N, C-alpha and C positions, 0 to 999 in steps of 0.2 A: 802204776796207773797206765792203762793201755791207751794207745793211740794208733791211728792209721796214717800212712803217707800216700799221697796221690800226686802224680805229675801235673803241673800247671804250666802247660806249654813246654818248651825245651830249655828253659832257664830258671825254673822255679819249682818248689815242692810245697804242697799244701799239707799241713799236719792238722789232723782233727781228733779231738778227744770226744768223750761221750756227750750226747746232746743235752747238756745241762749247764746252768750258770751257778758256780759256787767258787769260793775263795781257794779251795784246795786245787781245783782244776786250773784256775787262772794262775796260781803260783807255779804250777808245772809249765804252763805256757810261757811265763816270764823267765823261768829258769832255762828253758830250751832256747829262748831268744837270746838270753845273755851268753850262753855257750856258743851259739852260732856267730854272734857279733864278735866274739873273741878271735874267731878265725877269719876275719875279713881279709887278711893278707894271704890266705891260703885258698881263696876261691869263693868264700861265702860273701854274699852281697847284702842288699837291703832286707830287713826283717819287718814284717807288718803283723801286728798283733790283733787278735779279736778276743771275745769272751772265752772261747773254748778252742781256739784255733790260731795258727800262725802261718803266714806265707813267707817262705825263705827263698830269696833269689840266689843264684849261684852262677859262677863263670863256667860255661860248658867246655871251655878250652882247658881249664884246670881240673874240673871235676865232672864226673858222669852222674846221672840220676841215681844209679845203683850205689855209687860211693857216698853220695849225700844221704841216701836212705840208711845205709849202714852206719854212718856217723850219727844220725839222729837216733837210731835204735840203741847205740851205745850210750849216747848222751841221756837217753830216757832212763837208763838204769842209774846213771850218776845223779840226774836231777831228782829222781824219786827219793834219794837218800838225803837231799838237801832241803832244809826247812825254808820257810818264807824268807825272802830277802829283807823283810823288815823295812819297808819304804819310809820316807820322811813323814813327819807330821806337819801338815800345812794348814794354817788358819786363814780362812777367807772371810773378810768383812762383808756384810750384806745389809743393805737398806731395804727393808721389807715393805710391801704394800704401796699405796698411792700410785703415782704415775710410773714409778719404777717397777711396781708389781701389780699390774692391773687385774690379774686373775686371782689374787689372794682371797678375796671374798667368795669367789666361785668355788675354790678349793675347799674353803671352810664350810660353805653351804652343802656341798655334795657329800661331805663327810660328817655332817651334823656336829661341827665344831665352831668355835669362835675364831676370828682371825688371829688373836693372841695365842690360842692353843696351837694353831697350825705353825706359827712362828716358833713357839717353844719346842714343838716336836721336831721340826725341821732343823733348827739350830742346836738341838740336843743330841743329834746323832753323830755317829762316826762312819765315814764313807770311804770305800776303797776305790781308787782309780783303776778300773780294769784295763782300759786302753784309751788311746786318743784317736779320734776319727771324725768323720762327717765334714768338719771344717778344721783348719789348722789349730791344733791345741784343744779341741773340744773333748772334755773328759767325760767318759761314760762311767758313772758312779754306781756302786752297789751298796746296799745297806740302809735304804730309806724305809721308814716305818710304813706298814700297810695302812695305818690309821689316816694317812694323808694321800694315799694312792688315788689318782684322779685321771680319767681318760684324756687323751689329746683333744685339742680343739676340733670341732667339726670341720672347720675350714682354716688352713694354715694362714698365718700373717705373712704379708709380702716382705716386710722388713722388721727385724727385731734388733734393738740396740746391742752393741757389744757389752758384755758383762752381765747380761740378763740371766737370772737364775730361774730355771723352769722345772716343771713336773710333768711327766708323761707316764701314766699307769703307775707302776711301782718303781720308777726311776726318777732321779733328779740329775740335772746337768747345768753347765754354764756355757753360754754362747760367747766364744772368744772374739768373734768379729761380727759386724753387722751382716745379717743374713735372713732369708726366709725361715719359717719354722712354725710348728704346730703345738709346741709344748705350752703348758699353762704357766704364765710368768707370775712369780710370787715376790720377786725382788731383783736387786741388781748389785753387783760388786763394782767398786771403783778401780780394782786392780786390773792390770792388763795381762790377760792370760797368754796373749800372743804378741810378740814384739819382734818383727823381722829384722830390726836393726841390731839386735843383741846377738852375741855369739851363740848362746843357747836361747832360741826364740820362744820356748815354751815354759810357762810358769810351773806347770804340773807335768808329772811323768807317771807311767804305769807303775803301780805298786805303792804310790803315795796314799797316806791316810789323811782325809780332808775333814776339817771341822769348820762349820759355819758360825760366825759370830755377828749378832745383830748390832748395827751402828745407827747413829742419828744422821739427819740430813747434813748437819754441820760437819760431822766427821767424814761423811761421804765426800763432801766438797774438798776438805783438807787433804784426804788421801788421793783423790782424783788429781789434784794439783801437783802433789808430790808423793808418788807411791812409796818412797823411802821412809815415810812417816809410819808405815805399818810393817812390823816384823812378822813375816808369814810363818816363821817357825816357833812363835811363842804366843800363847793365849794372852789377849789384852783386855779381857772382860774385867779383870780386877782394877783396871785403871779408870773405870767409869762408875 
């Protein structure tokens, strides 16, 4: 799979693939990021991922732009022979509708569906975490059904609660922290996607496969009080 390298200042390289969003391209992005991160002691620095691109910082004292570009071209051949890294399966509990998901009925109405049908479609999908961005730990997810695709709000909200699950066009995502935003809110998770006090502050990472599971208000409050009551790596639908 072809890509181009461009200098981004004197300490970074921008790698861009074809202008399209798909899992194969994103797998290549993640593989190149992994190979670059393995050489952090040899001059490679922070790596920032996108849907079809990545920005790789490097130490110009140890490496030149030409050397970084040559490394990337070599890695591209290696990465193209490596399959998907097969990320973790992560199950996210969601309380849909009501005050936690004030736009659920709007999403249903715009798609000529009932609220229950929107919930069933949204919680029945498998989503890939393409990358994290916008705010700390915000997962950009691919794989949402077009049946519930809905435009952003005409005017963004000034403040959206942490944990809110939203839809914007053909994407769905989760707000890790309280922030402004224009996505249609259909529910909320009690899990903390971003905890700066933990060694690894992010609940999700690029390459994870996400599954949403509907929960009740009582379960929401229980999990919110103690996140350890929910095993993110195992489906818990059978317990209800």
